[in-house]
C-alpha positions as CSV (number, residue, x, y, z in Angstrom):
1,M,58.9,92.8,112.1
2,T,60.4,90.2,114.4
3,N,64.1,90.1,114.4
4,F,65.5,86.5,114.7
5,P,69.1,86.1,115.9
6,V,71.6,84.5,113.6
7,H,73.5,82.3,116.0
8,S,77.1,81.2,115.9
9,I,78.3,78.1,117.7
10,E,79.2,80.3,120.7
11,T,75.8,82.0,121.0
12,A,73.5,79.1,120.0
13,P,71.5,77.1,122.5
14,E,73.6,74.2,123.8
15,A,71.5,71.6,122.1
16,S,71.9,73.3,118.7
17,K,75.8,73.4,118.9
18,P,76.4,69.9,117.5
19,A,74.2,70.6,114.4
20,L,76.0,73.9,113.8
21,G,79.3,72.2,114.1
22,A,78.3,69.6,111.5
23,L,77.2,72.3,109.1
24,D,80.4,74.2,109.7
25,S,82.3,71.0,108.8
26,A,80.2,70.4,105.7
27,F,80.4,73.9,104.3
28,G,83.5,75.4,106.0
29,F,81.2,78.0,107.5
30,I,77.7,78.2,109.2
31,P,75.2,79.6,106.7
32,N,73.1,82.4,108.1
33,I,69.9,80.3,107.6
34,A,71.4,77.7,109.9
35,G,72.3,80.3,112.4
36,A,68.7,81.5,112.4
37,M,67.4,77.9,112.7
38,A,69.7,77.2,115.7
39,T,67.2,79.2,117.9
40,S,65.3,75.9,117.8
41,P,67.4,72.8,118.5
42,V,64.6,70.7,117.2
43,L,64.6,72.5,113.8
44,I,68.3,72.6,113.3
45,G,68.7,69.0,114.4
46,S,66.0,67.9,112.0
47,L,67.7,69.8,109.1
48,T,71.1,68.3,109.8
49,D,69.8,64.7,110.1
50,L,67.8,65.0,106.8
51,F,70.6,67.0,105.1
52,G,73.0,64.0,105.7
53,R,70.5,61.5,104.3
54,V,69.7,63.6,101.2
55,H,73.4,64.2,100.4
56,S,74.2,60.5,100.8
57,G,71.3,59.3,98.6
58,S,71.2,58.3,95.0
59,F,71.0,61.7,93.4
60,S,74.1,63.5,92.2
61,E,75.0,66.8,93.9
62,A,74.0,68.6,90.6
63,E,70.6,66.9,90.6
64,I,70.1,67.8,94.3
65,Q,70.8,71.4,93.5
66,I,68.3,71.3,90.6
67,L,65.7,70.1,93.1
68,L,66.7,72.5,95.9
69,L,66.8,75.6,93.6
70,T,63.4,74.7,92.1
71,N,61.9,74.2,95.6
72,A,63.3,77.6,96.7
73,V,61.9,79.4,93.7
74,T,58.5,77.7,94.1
75,N,58.4,78.6,97.8
76,G,59.5,82.2,97.2
77,A,62.5,81.7,99.5
78,E,64.8,84.5,98.6
79,W,67.8,83.5,100.8
80,A,67.6,79.9,99.6
81,V,67.3,80.9,95.9
82,A,70.6,82.9,96.1
83,F,72.3,80.1,98.1
84,H,71.2,77.3,95.7
85,S,71.9,79.4,92.6
86,Y,75.5,79.6,93.9
87,L,75.7,75.9,94.7
88,A,74.1,74.9,91.4
89,N,76.8,76.9,89.5
90,A,79.5,75.2,91.7
91,E,78.1,71.8,90.8
92,G,78.3,72.5,87.0
93,I,74.7,73.5,86.3
94,G,75.1,76.1,83.5
95,P,74.0,79.7,84.0
96,D,71.2,79.4,81.4
97,D,69.7,76.5,83.3
98,V,70.0,78.3,86.7
99,A,68.4,81.4,85.1
100,A,65.6,79.3,83.7
101,I,64.7,77.8,87.1
102,R,65.0,81.2,88.8
103,N,62.5,82.5,86.2
104,G,60.0,79.6,86.8
105,A,61.0,77.7,83.6
106,L,62.7,74.3,83.1
107,P,66.4,73.6,82.5
108,G,67.4,72.3,79.1
109,D,68.6,68.8,80.1
110,A,65.6,66.4,79.9
111,K,66.4,64.6,83.3
112,H,67.1,67.9,85.0
113,A,63.8,69.3,83.6
114,G,62.0,66.2,84.8
115,L,63.4,66.7,88.3
116,S,62.5,70.3,88.3
117,K,59.0,69.7,87.0
118,L,58.2,67.0,89.4
119,T,59.3,68.8,92.5
120,R,57.5,72.0,91.5
121,S,54.3,70.0,91.0
122,L,54.7,68.2,94.3
123,I,54.8,71.7,96.0
124,E,52.0,73.2,94.0
125,K,49.7,70.2,94.3
126,R,50.7,69.4,98.0
127,G,52.0,66.0,96.9
128,A,48.9,65.0,94.9
129,V,50.7,64.5,91.5
130,S,48.9,62.7,88.8
131,E,49.6,59.2,87.5
132,T,50.7,61.0,84.2
133,E,53.3,63.1,86.1
134,K,54.6,60.1,87.9
135,R,54.9,58.1,84.6
136,E,56.6,61.0,82.9
137,F,59.3,61.1,85.7
138,L,59.7,57.3,85.6
139,D,60.0,57.3,81.8
140,L,63.1,59.5,82.1
141,G,64.9,56.5,83.6
142,F,64.3,57.2,87.3
143,D,62.7,54.4,89.4
144,E,60.1,54.5,92.1
145,S,62.6,54.8,94.9
146,R,64.0,58.0,93.3
147,L,60.6,59.4,92.9
148,L,60.1,59.0,96.7
149,E,63.6,60.3,97.3
150,V,62.5,63.6,95.7
151,V,60.1,63.8,98.6
152,A,63.0,63.6,101.1
153,V,64.9,66.4,99.2
154,L,61.7,68.4,99.2
155,A,61.3,67.9,103.0
156,A,64.9,69.2,103.6
157,S,64.3,72.3,101.4
158,T,60.9,73.0,103.0
159,I,62.7,73.4,106.3
160,T,65.1,75.9,104.9
161,N,62.6,77.7,102.7
162,Y,60.0,78.2,105.3
163,T,62.6,79.3,107.9
164,A,64.0,81.8,105.4
165,N,60.5,83.1,104.7
166,I,59.9,83.5,108.5
167,T,63.3,84.8,109.7
168,H,64.7,86.7,106.6
169,P,68.4,86.0,107.4
170,P,70.9,88.4,105.9
171,L,72.4,87.2,102.6
172,E,76.1,86.4,102.9
173,V,78.5,88.5,100.7
174,T,79.4,85.3,98.7
175,F,75.8,84.8,97.6
176,Q,74.9,88.4,97.0
177,P,75.6,88.2,93.2
178,H,72.8,85.6,93.1
179,A,70.3,87.7,95.0
180,W,66.7,87.1,93.9
181,Q,63.4,88.7,94.7
182,A,60.2,86.7,94.8
183,P,57.6,87.9,92.4
184,G,55.2,90.3,94.1
185,R,57.5,91.3,97.0
């Protein structure tokens, strides 16, 4: 198994240091996944650019966490599931809804369920969702721009999910109560 380093600002390649600094400012620490990504300045820079856009978009932080947690589960990204379970709880998503998503089901709130269902379908169908699926999402009160914004959130989570599945960063102590194992692993 390849062992990927988990960089700090001090050990990261020079071109990765600004991105790690931005994440440290946003979270108050550098998540291990970001430390692993820092091996590639292109990857960590892409994440921080997209991260900023996603978190300044039209979705609430709770809605973003619904999307990110669903994406992590659908992609089988164990580090990301634990991280986004923690953040979803912090954003007021109830434990039953977090558990439902972690188990491949939908949250109870109709809009949250619609977000979760759409993003899972986008992953499973490689973006080729049906007209019916698009209409169901729009009928929940979302507009076309928000449907496309789900794609931006999905892009951000794909970066972290795939990196987690390649590098297997250690799970921070804070997130360990939310550890999750992908089915079949």
